N, C-alpha and C positions, 0 to 999 in steps of 0.2 A: 346444108350440107353447104362446107365450104370451100366459095369459090377463090382461086389462086389468080391472080393477077400478075404476073413475071415482069417487072422492066427493065428489060435489059438495054440499059444508053449505048451509045454508040462506043463507049472504051469499056471493059470488061471486066474492070478492077475491082468494080465493083456494082453491086444490083440490092433491088427494094421487092420486098413480096409485101403484096397487102391482103390480108385476110377480114372477116368480120371483126371488128374491132382488135384485130392488130395488126400491127406494121412490123413484121421484121427487114434489117438494114445489115447487107453483109459487108465487112473489110470498111465501116466508118472510121476517120481517123480520130476524129475528138466531138465530144458533146458540149456545142456554146454554152447551149442557156436548157432551162428545164423547168417546167413549173405543172403546177394542174392542166392547163390549158393549151399550154403551148410549149413545143419543144422543138430547136435549135440543133442539127448533129451537121458536120462539116465530113466533106465527102473530098477525093481527091481535088476536082476544082470545083463543086457545087456545095451549098448549102441546103438543106433539106428542111422547109421547114413542115414540122404536123400540128396540126388544131385541133383539139377536142375538149373534151371536159373528162375529168373523173381519170387523166393519165398519169399513167406509172411505170418505170421499165421492170419488166417482169425477168426478164436474162440481158445479163452483160458480161459478154466471155469476149479474150481476146479482142477481134474485129469485129465480133456481133452484137446486133443488139434486139430485142423484142421490145415492143409496147403495145400496151395491154390499155383497153382505155375506149371512151365511144371515141371514134374518129370521124369527123367533119370533114379535113381535107387534107393531105399533102402535096405541097408547093415547092420548086426549086427557084432560087437565088442565083 
């Protein structure tokens, strides 16, 4: 069973959902860098760093992003 953690920050312009081996980002601005071990995504006023292994972008539609792989951590800059 997948457990969903909704991360609603003080500004609702974007949100991030964490699932088992998936990260869903809604309303991102740009992908800064991407490789199998680290993905950096710019949000309105933050940068999200997703660390893991064997990561790939499963879905990319307008401002929606779904990242799959072995996710180790998600942090903000």
